[in-house]
Backbone as JSON, one array per atom type, in Angstrom:
{
  "sequence": "MSFLRTARGWLGEEVRYSRMSVGLHAVAADRKSSALICWLGLPIVAHLRQRVGAGPIRVRICLRDQTFTVHLTGRNDLEVLHEIAMDDEYQAADQVEARTIVDLGAHIGLATLRLLAANPAARVVAVEADPMLARRLRANVCGLPVTVVHAAVSAYAGERTFFRADRSSWTNSLEQLLPCQERITVQSITLEGLIAALGLEQIDLLKIDIEGAEWEVLRDGIPGSVRSIVGEFHAHGGRKPSELLRSITIGNELAVQIVREGAEQLVFFARREPAPKPKREYEGLRR",
  "N": [[-72.6, -16.64, 21.52], [-70.96, -17.52, 23.22], [-68.94, -18.92, 21.4], [-68.1, -16.73, 19.7], [-67.0, -15.19, 21.43], [-64.73, -16.86, 21.81], [-63.82, -17.33, 19.71], [-62.79, -14.86, 18.85], [-60.93, -14.37, 20.88], [-59.16, -16.6, 20.5], [-58.2, -15.77, 17.74], [-57.26, -13.22, 18.26], [-55.28, -13.92, 19.93], [-53.29, -15.27, 18.11], [-52.84, -13.16, 16.24], [-51.33, -11.93, 17.58], [-49.15, -13.18, 18.6], [-48.28, -13.54, 15.83], [-47.24, -10.62, 15.35], [-45.42, -10.51, 17.35], [-43.41, -12.71, 16.25], [-42.73, -11.58, 14.01], [-41.89, -8.65, 14.69], [-39.36, -9.68, 16.37], [-37.73, -9.9, 14.31], [-35.67, -7.81, 14.64], [-33.62, -8.62, 16.49], [-32.39, -10.87, 14.99], [-29.71, -12.26, 13.81], [-28.78, -12.24, 11.34], [-30.37, -12.84, 7.73], [-31.25, -15.22, 7.25], [-31.86, -16.24, 9.83], [-33.92, -14.53, 10.76], [-35.84, -15.17, 8.97], [-36.36, -17.61, 10.28], [-37.08, -17.04, 12.57], [-39.61, -15.72, 12.09], [-41.42, -17.38, 10.69], [-41.38, -19.33, 12.84], [-43.14, -17.92, 14.34], [-45.61, -18.27, 12.93], [-48.78, -19.5, 13.12], [-49.6, -21.9, 11.86], [-47.4, -23.14, 11.39], [-46.6, -23.33, 14.17], [-48.95, -24.82, 15.45], [-48.62, -27.39, 13.94], [-45.93, -28.02, 14.35], [-45.8, -28.47, 17.19], [-47.55, -30.54, 17.61], [-46.28, -32.89, 16.12], [-44.19, -32.71, 17.48], [-41.74, -31.46, 16.93], [-38.36, -30.62, 16.99], [-35.78, -28.43, 17.97], [-34.41, -25.17, 16.55], [-32.0, -23.97, 15.01], [-30.92, -20.52, 15.23], [-29.31, -17.52, 14.81], [-28.66, -14.58, 16.97], [-28.67, -11.19, 17.99], [-27.58, -9.75, 21.01], [-27.11, -6.89, 22.47], [-25.0, -6.06, 20.8], [-23.71, -8.19, 20.9], [-23.49, -11.92, 19.31], [-25.19, -14.7, 19.29], [-25.65, -18.2, 19.16], [-28.68, -20.1, 19.03], [-30.96, -22.28, 20.34], [-34.22, -22.82, 19.23], [-37.71, -23.81, 19.63], [-40.28, -23.05, 19.5], [-43.18, -21.09, 19.72], [-43.11, -20.76, 22.39], [-40.54, -20.24, 23.51], [-40.01, -18.08, 21.96], [-41.58, -16.14, 23.08], [-40.11, -15.68, 25.71], [-37.88, -14.86, 24.61], [-38.6, -12.38, 23.75], [-39.2, -11.04, 25.51], [-36.96, -10.85, 26.97], [-35.16, -9.74, 25.1], [-36.31, -7.91, 23.41], [-38.08, -6.46, 25.04], [-36.43, -6.03, 27.16], [-35.98, -6.78, 29.89], [-33.97, -6.91, 32.03], [-32.52, -4.64, 31.88], [-31.95, -2.72, 33.26], [-29.8, -3.84, 34.99], [-27.75, -3.85, 33.75], [-26.09, -1.68, 34.92], [-24.23, -2.77, 36.57], [-21.05, -3.75, 37.09], [-20.58, -6.67, 36.75], [-18.77, -9.56, 37.84], [-19.21, -12.35, 38.78], [-21.83, -14.0, 38.11], [-25.06, -15.34, 38.73], [-27.6, -16.94, 37.56], [-30.56, -18.39, 38.29], [-33.36, -20.25, 37.61], [-32.78, -20.53, 34.67], [-33.91, -21.4, 32.53], [-34.06, -21.97, 28.62], [-31.83, -20.3, 28.65], [-31.65, -17.64, 27.59], [-31.97, -15.15, 29.1], [-29.3, -16.02, 30.47], [-27.65, -15.34, 28.3], [-28.16, -12.65, 27.76], [-27.34, -11.22, 30.02], [-24.71, -12.3, 30.04], [-23.63, -10.62, 27.75], [-23.83, -8.3, 28.51], [-21.68, -8.39, 30.2], [-18.98, -9.69, 29.27], [-16.74, -10.88, 30.37], [-17.21, -12.49, 32.52], [-17.5, -14.8, 35.18], [-20.28, -17.2, 34.67], [-23.18, -18.99, 36.31], [-25.37, -20.94, 35.55], [-28.57, -22.17, 37.03], [-31.28, -24.66, 36.33], [-34.02, -26.33, 36.91], [-35.68, -28.0, 35.31], [-35.18, -31.12, 33.5], [-35.19, -31.18, 30.76], [-35.1, -28.51, 29.57], [-32.83, -28.32, 30.94], [-30.92, -29.32, 29.24], [-31.1, -28.28, 26.99], [-30.31, -25.74, 27.44], [-27.61, -26.24, 28.14], [-27.1, -26.7, 25.74], [-27.05, -24.29, 24.5], [-25.36, -22.61, 25.91], [-22.99, -23.49, 25.11], [-19.6, -23.27, 24.83], [-19.34, -20.96, 26.26], [-18.32, -18.97, 29.12], [-19.96, -20.54, 31.02], [-21.35, -22.23, 34.0], [-23.64, -24.81, 34.15], [-25.93, -25.69, 36.24], [-27.87, -28.53, 36.93], [-30.42, -28.49, 38.52], [-32.96, -27.52, 41.06], [-33.72, -24.59, 43.29], [-34.15, -24.33, 46.37], [-35.46, -24.15, 49.83], [-34.24, -26.39, 51.2], [-31.92, -28.97, 51.05], [-31.99, -31.93, 49.12], [-34.41, -34.16, 47.75], [-36.88, -33.31, 45.47], [-40.59, -32.79, 44.33], [-41.04, -31.27, 40.92], [-42.94, -29.59, 39.09], [-43.9, -29.82, 35.72], [-43.85, -28.28, 32.13], [-44.37, -28.41, 28.77], [-45.44, -26.86, 26.97], [-45.86, -24.72, 27.92], [-43.17, -23.94, 29.52], [-42.55, -21.9, 30.72], [-43.68, -21.63, 33.34], [-43.11, -23.65, 34.66], [-42.36, -25.28, 38.19], [-41.81, -25.18, 41.48], [-44.06, -25.66, 42.78], [-47.82, -26.81, 41.77], [-48.87, -25.0, 39.06], [-50.36, -24.96, 36.86], [-53.05, -27.13, 35.66], [-52.08, -29.27, 33.55], [-49.54, -29.53, 33.9], [-46.77, -32.25, 34.33], [-45.66, -33.97, 36.85], [-42.49, -34.68, 38.14], [-39.35, -35.52, 39.87], [-36.88, -34.25, 40.91], [-33.72, -32.76, 42.1], [-32.53, -30.82, 44.95], [-31.3, -27.74, 46.03], [-30.04, -25.5, 48.51], [-29.54, -21.63, 48.31], [-27.44, -20.61, 49.3], [-25.96, -23.41, 49.71], [-25.27, -23.73, 47.22], [-23.74, -21.87, 46.68], [-21.39, -22.27, 48.55], [-20.83, -24.84, 47.22], [-19.84, -24.01, 44.65], [-17.81, -22.54, 45.75], [-17.61, -19.65, 45.93], [-16.95, -16.78, 46.58], [-18.04, -13.92, 46.41], [-21.19, -13.02, 44.78], [-21.65, -10.87, 42.09], [-23.97, -10.15, 40.67], [-27.26, -11.36, 40.57], [-29.42, -12.98, 39.4], [-32.96, -14.04, 39.57], [-35.85, -16.29, 38.98], [-37.98, -17.65, 39.55], [-40.55, -18.78, 39.94], [-42.2, -18.43, 42.12], [-40.89, -20.12, 43.6], [-39.68, -18.25, 45.24], [-39.78, -17.23, 47.29], [-39.41, -18.99, 49.34], [-36.57, -19.29, 49.03], [-35.67, -17.06, 49.44], [-36.35, -16.09, 52.33], [-35.02, -15.61, 54.15], [-33.99, -13.71, 54.07], [-31.21, -11.91, 51.3], [-28.1, -13.46, 51.13], [-25.11, -12.37, 52.34], [-23.06, -12.36, 50.41], [-24.76, -11.41, 47.81], [-24.35, -9.03, 45.75], [-26.03, -7.37, 44.18], [-29.1, -7.76, 42.7], [-31.39, -9.04, 39.79], [-34.45, -9.19, 38.46], [-37.55, -11.27, 38.91], [-40.37, -11.58, 41.06], [-43.09, -13.24, 42.29], [-46.49, -13.55, 43.03], [-47.99, -15.02, 45.86], [-49.73, -17.63, 47.77], [-51.59, -15.46, 48.42], [-50.1, -13.57, 49.04], [-48.71, -10.29, 47.72], [-46.16, -9.68, 45.01], [-44.74, -7.59, 46.07], [-44.58, -7.44, 48.47], [-42.65, -9.5, 49.27], [-40.09, -8.26, 48.43], [-40.21, -6.15, 49.85], [-39.48, -6.98, 51.86], [-36.95, -8.29, 51.68], [-35.42, -6.13, 51.35], [-35.29, -4.76, 53.84], [-32.95, -3.84, 56.66], [-30.92, -4.53, 54.34], [-29.93, -2.15, 53.26], [-30.58, -1.82, 50.54], [-30.71, -0.63, 47.26], [-33.42, 0.14, 45.54], [-35.09, -0.59, 42.17], [-37.9, -0.33, 40.48], [-38.76, -1.94, 37.62], [-41.13, -3.37, 36.35], [-44.3, -3.27, 37.7], [-47.27, -5.38, 38.82], [-50.41, -7.46, 40.07], [-49.84, -9.69, 40.03], [-47.1, -10.13, 39.2], [-43.5, -8.7, 39.63], [-40.97, -6.96, 38.33], [-37.89, -6.39, 39.14], [-34.91, -4.03, 40.03], [-31.97, -4.46, 42.31], [-29.47, -3.25, 44.46], [-26.79, -3.47, 46.28], [-25.98, -0.63, 48.43], [-23.4, 1.48, 48.57], [-21.04, 1.34, 51.5], [-21.18, 4.16, 53.84], [-18.57, 6.69, 53.93], [-16.29, 6.73, 56.79], [-16.49, 9.46, 59.11], [-13.73, 11.58, 59.62], [-12.01, 12.58, 62.31], [-12.39, 15.73, 63.63], [-12.64, 16.84, 61.36], [-13.32, 19.22, 58.71], [-12.64, 21.4, 60.23], [-11.02, 24.38, 60.35], [-7.66, 24.76, 60.3]],
  "CA": [[-72.0, -15.79, 21.68], [-69.32, -17.7, 24.03], [-68.2, -19.16, 20.47], [-67.59, -15.67, 19.23], [-65.96, -14.57, 22.12], [-63.54, -17.96, 22.06], [-63.1, -17.14, 18.15], [-62.08, -13.84, 18.88], [-59.93, -14.43, 21.61], [-58.22, -17.39, 19.5], [-57.91, -14.66, 16.72], [-56.42, -12.13, 18.9], [-53.88, -14.55, 20.45], [-52.63, -15.65, 16.92], [-52.39, -11.93, 16.0], [-50.14, -11.25, 19.17], [-48.19, -14.33, 18.54], [-47.57, -13.07, 14.63], [-46.98, -9.81, 15.22], [-44.18, -10.86, 18.0], [-42.12, -13.29, 15.82], [-42.11, -10.41, 12.83], [-40.79, -7.66, 15.92], [-38.65, -10.06, 16.36], [-36.52, -10.04, 13.16], [-34.78, -6.98, 14.98], [-32.47, -9.3, 16.99], [-31.91, -11.98, 14.29], [-28.25, -11.58, 13.21], [-28.83, -12.85, 9.59], [-31.62, -12.98, 6.94], [-32.34, -16.63, 7.38], [-32.49, -16.22, 11.53], [-34.76, -13.51, 10.46], [-37.11, -15.53, 8.2], [-36.89, -18.92, 10.76], [-37.98, -16.69, 13.53], [-40.98, -15.17, 11.63], [-41.64, -18.83, 10.52], [-41.68, -20.49, 13.73], [-44.47, -17.76, 15.16], [-46.82, -18.57, 12.29], [-50.13, -20.38, 13.36], [-49.79, -23.33, 11.08], [-46.17, -23.87, 11.67], [-46.95, -23.48, 15.49], [-49.58, -26.04, 15.58], [-48.12, -28.57, 13.31], [-44.61, -28.62, 14.95], [-46.12, -28.79, 18.31], [-48.19, -31.71, 17.09], [-45.5, -33.61, 15.66], [-43.06, -32.67, 18.79], [-40.53, -30.96, 16.46], [-37.03, -30.44, 17.84], [-35.64, -26.99, 17.88], [-34.0, -24.98, 14.79], [-30.66, -23.1, 15.27], [-30.5, -19.16, 14.75], [-28.12, -16.44, 15.34], [-29.66, -13.61, 17.5], [-27.88, -10.24, 18.66], [-27.76, -9.2, 22.31], [-26.16, -5.82, 22.85], [-24.32, -6.34, 19.89], [-22.9, -9.99, 20.89], [-23.94, -12.51, 18.58], [-24.62, -15.88, 20.09], [-26.19, -19.24, 18.42], [-29.49, -20.52, 20.19], [-32.04, -23.34, 19.35], [-35.34, -22.58, 19.45], [-38.73, -25.04, 19.59], [-41.72, -22.24, 18.9], [-44.03, -19.77, 20.54], [-42.94, -20.7, 24.51], [-39.18, -19.91, 23.23], [-40.1, -16.95, 20.92], [-42.13, -15.49, 23.91], [-39.24, -15.5, 26.63], [-36.93, -14.38, 24.11], [-38.84, -11.02, 23.32], [-39.18, -10.36, 26.98], [-35.67, -10.52, 27.19], [-34.41, -9.02, 24.15], [-37.15, -6.58, 22.89], [-38.68, -5.69, 26.49], [-35.31, -5.75, 27.66], [-36.54, -6.52, 31.26], [-32.77, -6.66, 32.79], [-31.23, -3.89, 31.21], [-31.13, -1.97, 34.69], [-28.92, -4.71, 35.83], [-26.11, -3.16, 33.06], [-25.07, -0.76, 35.38], [-23.43, -3.07, 37.17], [-20.13, -4.36, 36.42], [-20.67, -8.11, 37.36], [-16.99, -10.77, 37.46], [-19.61, -13.67, 38.94], [-23.53, -13.96, 37.9], [-25.69, -16.58, 38.85], [-28.74, -17.28, 37.08], [-31.48, -18.65, 38.95], [-33.96, -20.3, 36.55], [-32.17, -20.45, 33.69], [-34.75, -22.0, 31.12], [-32.9, -22.4, 27.99], [-29.95, -19.4, 28.61], [-31.52, -16.53, 27.09], [-31.26, -14.19, 29.92], [-28.15, -15.86, 30.64], [-26.79, -14.76, 27.37], [-28.36, -11.11, 27.78], [-26.68, -10.98, 31.38], [-23.09, -12.23, 29.56], [-23.64, -10.01, 26.83], [-23.11, -7.27, 29.1], [-20.58, -8.91, 31.19], [-18.11, -10.87, 28.48], [-15.61, -11.23, 31.17], [-17.74, -12.63, 33.87], [-18.33, -15.84, 35.08], [-21.79, -17.39, 34.94], [-23.66, -20.19, 37.02], [-26.86, -21.12, 34.99], [-29.07, -23.04, 37.41], [-32.18, -24.98, 35.99], [-34.31, -27.68, 37.41], [-36.01, -29.18, 34.53], [-34.0, -31.74, 32.86], [-35.33, -31.35, 29.38], [-34.73, -27.33, 29.41], [-31.26, -28.23, 31.19], [-30.13, -30.19, 28.14], [-31.09, -26.93, 25.67], [-29.48, -24.58, 28.34], [-26.26, -26.58, 28.01], [-26.39, -26.35, 23.9], [-27.51, -22.44, 23.73], [-24.42, -21.85, 26.14], [-22.18, -24.25, 24.97], [-18.13, -22.74, 24.42], [-19.16, -20.0, 26.59], [-18.06, -19.19, 30.28], [-21.42, -20.7, 31.73], [-21.65, -23.39, 34.19], [-24.56, -25.48, 34.45], [-26.26, -26.65, 37.45], [-29.32, -29.06, 37.05], [-31.06, -28.64, 40.29], [-34.24, -26.82, 41.7], [-33.26, -24.37, 44.15], [-35.4, -24.16, 47.28], [-35.21, -23.89, 51.23], [-33.53, -27.43, 51.54], [-31.19, -29.45, 50.11], [-32.72, -33.21, 48.91], [-35.19, -34.42, 46.56], [-38.4, -32.5, 45.7], [-41.31, -32.59, 43.31], [-41.27, -30.57, 40.48], [-44.17, -29.46, 38.21], [-43.29, -29.14, 34.51], [-44.94, -28.52, 31.15], [-43.65, -28.57, 27.73], [-46.03, -25.97, 26.14], [-45.76, -23.41, 28.73], [-42.21, -24.25, 30.32], [-41.93, -20.7, 31.82], [-44.12, -21.51, 34.48], [-42.64, -24.57, 35.51], [-42.19, -24.8, 39.46], [-41.88, -26.7, 42.88], [-45.59, -25.91, 43.17], [-48.29, -26.96, 40.58], [-49.9, -23.48, 38.62], [-51.42, -25.33, 35.53], [-53.61, -28.49, 35.49], [-51.66, -30.0, 32.28], [-47.99, -29.87, 34.24], [-46.39, -33.29, 34.6], [-44.84, -33.82, 38.07], [-41.15, -35.24, 38.41], [-38.66, -35.57, 41.26], [-35.44, -33.39, 40.81], [-32.32, -32.63, 42.98], [-32.66, -29.69, 45.2], [-30.11, -27.07, 46.74], [-30.17, -24.26, 48.56], [-28.71, -21.1, 47.5], [-26.18, -21.2, 50.19], [-25.4, -24.66, 49.29], [-24.98, -23.45, 45.78], [-22.78, -20.95, 46.66], [-20.41, -22.94, 48.75], [-20.39, -25.76, 46.28], [-19.32, -23.2, 43.69], [-16.59, -21.79, 46.08], [-18.15, -18.35, 45.19], [-16.86, -15.57, 47.86], [-18.97, -13.25, 45.54], [-21.71, -12.81, 43.88], [-21.9, -9.43, 41.88], [-25.31, -10.21, 39.95], [-27.87, -12.63, 41.09], [-30.84, -13.19, 38.71], [-33.68, -14.91, 40.25], [-37.24, -15.98, 38.27], [-38.49, -19.01, 39.74], [-42.09, -19.14, 39.57], [-42.95, -18.51, 43.31], [-39.82, -20.52, 44.91], [-38.13, -17.16, 45.6], [-40.48, -16.82, 48.9], [-38.95, -20.24, 50.66], [-35.44, -19.45, 48.81], [-35.17, -15.74, 49.98], [-37.26, -16.44, 53.73], [-34.2, -15.08, 55.45], [-32.93, -12.7, 53.39], [-30.51, -12.25, 50.52], [-27.04, -13.86, 51.74], [-24.51, -10.96, 52.29], [-21.97, -12.16, 49.64], [-24.88, -10.91, 46.75], [-23.79, -7.54, 45.79], [-27.14, -6.9, 43.66], [-30.4, -8.95, 42.19], [-32.28, -8.57, 39.37], [-35.61, -10.66, 38.46], [-39.22, -11.53, 38.87], [-40.9, -12.01, 42.17], [-44.47, -13.52, 42.26], [-47.63, -13.58, 44.1], [-47.79, -16.18, 46.84], [-50.01, -17.49, 49.29], [-52.44, -14.53, 49.0], [-49.44, -12.3, 49.32], [-48.29, -9.93, 46.74], [-44.66, -9.95, 45.37], [-44.03, -6.22, 46.82], [-44.17, -7.54, 49.94], [-41.13, -10.0, 49.3], [-39.35, -7.1, 47.73], [-40.34, -5.04, 50.81], [-38.7, -7.66, 52.89], [-35.32, -8.49, 51.62], [-34.61, -5.01, 51.37], [-35.09, -4.5, 55.41], [-31.75, -4.4, 56.66], [-29.96, -4.91, 53.62], [-29.4, -1.19, 52.58], [-30.44, -1.82, 49.09], [-31.46, 0.94, 46.51], [-34.43, -0.66, 44.44], [-35.49, -0.16, 41.11], [-39.15, -1.35, 39.62], [-39.09, -2.19, 36.32], [-42.79, -3.32, 35.97], [-45.29, -4.05, 38.76], [-48.47, -6.11, 38.81], [-50.59, -7.61, 41.69], [-49.1, -11.1, 40.27], [-45.63, -10.1, 39.08], [-43.1, -7.4, 39.97], [-39.66, -6.95, 37.72], [-37.13, -4.88, 39.71], [-33.41, -4.3, 40.3], [-31.99, -3.58, 43.6], [-27.94, -3.42, 44.51], [-26.34, -2.91, 48.0], [-25.37, 0.8, 48.41], [-21.98, 1.5, 49.43], [-21.21, 2.15, 53.18], [-20.94, 5.64, 53.84], [-17.41, 6.56, 54.47], [-16.6, 7.28, 57.92], [-15.63, 10.79, 58.87], [-12.32, 11.7, 60.49], [-11.89, 13.0, 63.28], [-11.92, 16.86, 63.48], [-12.82, 17.01, 59.46], [-13.93, 20.21, 58.35], [-12.31, 22.13, 60.73], [-9.96, 25.22, 60.06], [-6.64, 24.97, 61.13]],
  "C": [[-70.88, -16.25, 22.71], [-68.56, -18.32, 22.67], [-67.66, -18.32, 19.99], [-66.83, -15.31, 20.23], [-64.64, -15.59, 22.25], [-63.11, -17.83, 20.62], [-62.3, -15.93, 18.16], [-60.87, -13.56, 19.7], [-58.77, -15.53, 21.21], [-57.58, -16.55, 18.39], [-56.78, -13.68, 17.37], [-54.92, -12.63, 19.48], [-53.04, -14.87, 19.16], [-52.16, -14.25, 16.52], [-51.46, -11.56, 16.7], [-49.14, -11.79, 18.87], [-46.95, -13.88, 17.0], [-46.73, -11.96, 14.67], [-45.48, -9.79, 16.33], [-43.03, -11.59, 17.45], [-41.73, -12.21, 15.03], [-41.08, -9.53, 13.86], [-39.53, -8.31, 15.97], [-36.92, -10.48, 15.73], [-35.4, -8.67, 13.86], [-33.72, -8.02, 15.81], [-31.98, -10.28, 16.19], [-30.85, -11.35, 14.26], [-28.03, -11.45, 11.91], [-30.55, -12.51, 9.24], [-32.14, -13.89, 7.29], [-32.51, -16.47, 9.08], [-33.83, -15.81, 11.43], [-35.93, -14.34, 10.25], [-37.54, -16.95, 9.41], [-37.62, -18.31, 12.21], [-39.44, -16.29, 13.51], [-41.78, -16.41, 11.52], [-41.91, -19.44, 11.69], [-43.1, -19.75, 14.77], [-45.71, -17.86, 14.25], [-47.86, -20.05, 12.66], [-50.06, -21.64, 13.04], [-48.54, -23.96, 11.58], [-46.24, -24.37, 13.17], [-47.63, -24.89, 15.97], [-49.16, -27.75, 15.28], [-46.68, -28.87, 13.96], [-44.88, -29.21, 16.62], [-47.13, -30.0, 18.55], [-47.59, -33.21, 16.83], [-44.3, -33.89, 16.94], [-41.59, -32.5, 17.84], [-39.65, -30.62, 17.19], [-36.61, -29.16, 17.29], [-34.8, -26.63, 16.47], [-32.95, -23.76, 15.35], [-30.86, -21.78, 14.56], [-29.42, -18.31, 15.57], [-28.85, -15.23, 16.14], [-28.44, -12.65, 17.98], [-28.32, -10.02, 19.82], [-26.74, -8.25, 22.44], [-24.67, -5.88, 22.32], [-23.07, -7.54, 20.16], [-23.92, -10.95, 20.21], [-23.61, -13.94, 19.07], [-25.89, -17.11, 19.0], [-26.84, -19.79, 19.28], [-30.28, -21.42, 19.65], [-33.27, -23.09, 20.15], [-36.43, -23.56, 18.94], [-40.07, -24.17, 18.9], [-42.16, -21.18, 19.84], [-43.18, -19.56, 21.64], [-41.59, -19.65, 24.12], [-39.74, -18.25, 22.79], [-40.93, -15.71, 22.01], [-41.16, -14.87, 25.01], [-37.99, -14.71, 25.61], [-37.18, -12.72, 23.34], [-38.88, -10.36, 24.62], [-37.85, -10.33, 27.23], [-34.77, -9.5, 26.03], [-35.05, -7.75, 24.06], [-37.64, -5.69, 24.12], [-37.48, -5.15, 27.32], [-35.51, -5.75, 29.44], [-35.34, -6.25, 32.35], [-31.86, -5.69, 32.39], [-31.03, -2.82, 32.59], [-29.96, -2.69, 35.54], [-26.99, -4.53, 34.93], [-25.42, -1.85, 33.82], [-24.12, -1.23, 36.54], [-22.41, -3.78, 36.36], [-19.37, -5.99, 36.86], [-19.41, -9.06, 36.86], [-17.89, -12.1, 37.88], [-21.53, -12.82, 38.88], [-23.84, -15.06, 38.18], [-27.12, -16.37, 38.66], [-29.79, -18.49, 37.43], [-32.95, -19.29, 38.13], [-33.89, -20.09, 35.53], [-33.05, -20.7, 32.09], [-34.18, -22.41, 30.16], [-31.82, -21.56, 27.86], [-30.25, -18.33, 27.82], [-31.51, -15.53, 27.53], [-29.99, -14.54, 30.51], [-27.4, -15.28, 29.78], [-26.96, -13.18, 27.55], [-27.6, -10.67, 28.8], [-25.25, -10.96, 30.84], [-23.21, -11.12, 28.61], [-23.19, -8.45, 27.38], [-22.14, -7.24, 30.1], [-19.97, -9.72, 30.48], [-17.3, -11.3, 29.44], [-15.99, -11.97, 32.63], [-18.21, -14.11, 33.61], [-19.85, -16.44, 35.36], [-22.32, -18.68, 35.45], [-25.03, -19.97, 36.39], [-27.67, -22.15, 35.67], [-30.76, -23.38, 37.04], [-32.84, -26.3, 36.43], [-34.72, -28.37, 36.32], [-34.96, -29.81, 33.43], [-33.85, -31.74, 31.39], [-34.79, -29.53, 29.04], [-33.1, -27.33, 29.91], [-30.69, -28.49, 29.93], [-30.05, -28.88, 26.93], [-30.46, -25.96, 26.26], [-28.17, -24.96, 27.93], [-26.16, -26.47, 26.71], [-26.27, -24.86, 23.54], [-26.15, -21.76, 24.76], [-23.0, -22.63, 25.87], [-20.66, -23.74, 24.35], [-18.2, -21.58, 25.36], [-18.79, -20.22, 28.4], [-18.72, -19.5, 31.4], [-20.92, -22.11, 32.21], [-22.76, -23.98, 34.57], [-25.19, -26.15, 35.42], [-27.86, -27.27, 36.8], [-29.99, -29.39, 38.46], [-32.21, -27.52, 40.34], [-33.2, -25.78, 43.06], [-34.43, -23.78, 45.23], [-34.78, -23.95, 48.73], [-34.32, -24.82, 52.0], [-32.85, -28.35, 50.55], [-32.08, -31.08, 49.79], [-33.44, -33.44, 47.71], [-36.56, -33.84, 46.77], [-39.1, -32.6, 44.34], [-41.26, -31.27, 42.4], [-42.18, -30.64, 39.43], [-43.64, -29.14, 36.88], [-44.54, -29.09, 33.18], [-44.09, -27.96, 29.99], [-44.21, -26.99, 26.76], [-45.91, -24.69, 26.89], [-44.68, -23.42, 29.81], [-41.96, -22.93, 31.27], [-43.35, -20.79, 33.07], [-44.16, -22.6, 35.2], [-41.83, -24.47, 36.77], [-42.12, -25.77, 40.24], [-43.35, -26.89, 43.27], [-46.38, -25.77, 41.58], [-49.0, -25.55, 40.42], [-50.68, -23.91, 37.42], [-51.93, -26.89, 36.0], [-52.66, -29.74, 34.66], [-50.23, -30.4, 32.82], [-47.71, -31.38, 35.03], [-45.32, -33.1, 36.21], [-43.49, -35.39, 37.86], [-40.42, -34.69, 39.46], [-37.28, -35.04, 40.64], [-34.69, -33.01, 42.15], [-32.94, -31.27, 43.45], [-31.26, -28.91, 46.05], [-30.34, -26.08, 46.95], [-28.97, -23.26, 47.97], [-27.28, -20.9, 48.2], [-25.47, -22.07, 50.1], [-24.94, -24.39, 47.97], [-23.58, -22.56, 45.79], [-21.2, -21.46, 47.42], [-19.85, -24.3, 47.94], [-19.21, -25.11, 45.27], [-17.76, -22.81, 44.23], [-16.76, -20.1, 45.83], [-18.19, -17.45, 46.64], [-17.52, -14.54, 47.37], [-19.76, -13.13, 44.92], [-22.09, -11.32, 43.42], [-23.64, -9.19, 41.15], [-25.84, -11.34, 40.16], [-29.14, -12.65, 40.35], [-31.8, -14.21, 39.3], [-35.26, -14.54, 39.59], [-37.48, -17.45, 38.31], [-39.7, -19.64, 40.31], [-42.56, -19.22, 40.92], [-41.93, -19.22, 44.48], [-39.08, -19.41, 45.49], [-38.44, -17.15, 47.11], [-40.1, -17.65, 49.86], [-37.16, -19.53, 50.1], [-34.68, -18.08, 49.58], [-36.13, -15.44, 51.47], [-36.24, -15.68, 54.35], [-33.56, -14.02, 55.04], [-32.23, -12.96, 52.12], [-29.0, -12.83, 51.1], [-26.14, -12.43, 51.5], [-23.16, -11.06, 51.03], [-22.51, -11.84, 47.92], [-25.0, -9.34, 46.75], [-25.33, -6.75, 45.0], [-27.98, -7.93, 43.16], [-31.1, -8.22, 41.0], [-33.17, -9.8, 39.15], [-37.3, -10.33, 38.74], [-39.7, -12.01, 39.8], [-42.32, -12.49, 41.66], [-45.25, -13.82, 43.02], [-47.6, -14.85, 44.78], [-48.28, -16.69, 47.9], [-51.03, -16.1, 49.49], [-51.54, -13.28, 49.26], [-49.1, -11.52, 48.26], [-46.93, -9.82, 46.64], [-44.0, -8.62, 45.84], [-43.57, -6.72, 48.05], [-43.02, -8.47, 50.21], [-39.98, -9.3, 48.93], [-39.01, -6.3, 49.2], [-39.13, -6.09, 52.03], [-37.29, -8.01, 53.23], [-34.48, -6.99, 51.8], [-34.62, -4.44, 52.98], [-33.89, -4.55, 55.98], [-30.5, -4.75, 55.95], [-29.48, -3.83, 52.86], [-29.56, -1.38, 50.81], [-31.42, -0.99, 48.01], [-32.52, -0.08, 45.06], [-35.16, 0.17, 43.48], [-36.55, -1.04, 40.15], [-39.18, -1.05, 38.31], [-40.4, -2.34, 35.95], [-43.25, -4.02, 36.97], [-46.43, -4.44, 38.48], [-48.77, -6.57, 40.26], [-50.11, -9.06, 41.62], [-47.67, -11.13, 40.14], [-44.95, -8.73, 39.34], [-41.53, -7.77, 39.43], [-39.21, -5.9, 38.21], [-35.71, -5.46, 39.82], [-33.05, -4.05, 41.5], [-30.1, -4.03, 43.7], [-27.77, -2.6, 46.07], [-25.64, -1.55, 47.79], [-24.09, 0.86, 49.19], [-21.88, 1.86, 50.83], [-20.67, 3.22, 52.96], [-19.13, 5.67, 54.28], [-17.46, 7.54, 56.0], [-16.14, 8.74, 58.08], [-14.72, 10.99, 60.01], [-12.67, 12.73, 61.22], [-11.36, 14.71, 63.51], [-11.81, 17.38, 62.03], [-13.51, 18.28, 59.59], [-13.54, 21.42, 59.36], [-11.09, 22.83, 60.63], [-8.6, 25.06, 60.85], [-5.85, 26.41, 61.81]]
}
């Protein structure tokens, strides 16, 4: 019975990935890219490429009518692409006209490109701690108004232990989440330090998806220079992600929109509400 359950689970996972890769043809910019995306999701292709450590393949994708060339390696990237392009989890942020965007946990840059597609004139800062992902991030944003910062964002500046895994890189974190993760040392910077180092007077949109490190990065709330924030919060130390969202809204006059909520993860968008206009003296009195 356990063998049957394992086999059914494996088969169900293979069907899910195959359907996902076929569905992603909708974001492919041409037939060749569509075929390559579908090919990457095939079970035998995925396992063979993983075994030999095959490098990225080049495809063209469309995000909000903008075409980008990106380099994908396999199912891990396809899953991230599906979340960004098909589920469009950051669509709520489109209501912000952003001139300055900071992407914390940029991975290979798919969310960065999605946010840039909605704000083509924006200056974007993409921050990624994993050295391998940072190299791929640079390749995917080459020629675009994106500054790549290779560092972890945390509560303090200095060296930090970082846990990474090639097969499940979306779980890379400052805390070990999987037994297969490799320990490496990375440079860390605070959010305030990043803002100061880059001379950012205002961040119109802050995107954050850093697998639990948001609890220490935002422990004192969000900086006053941040006008809106979109991203994913995670459960941490027995505390629900909704608790962190509640804590950063206190005293900040944030209008919050929940996109997806679960016990372990919460996707949201929040923006500062404009200050009420002061009433003029004698307003409303008839002459």
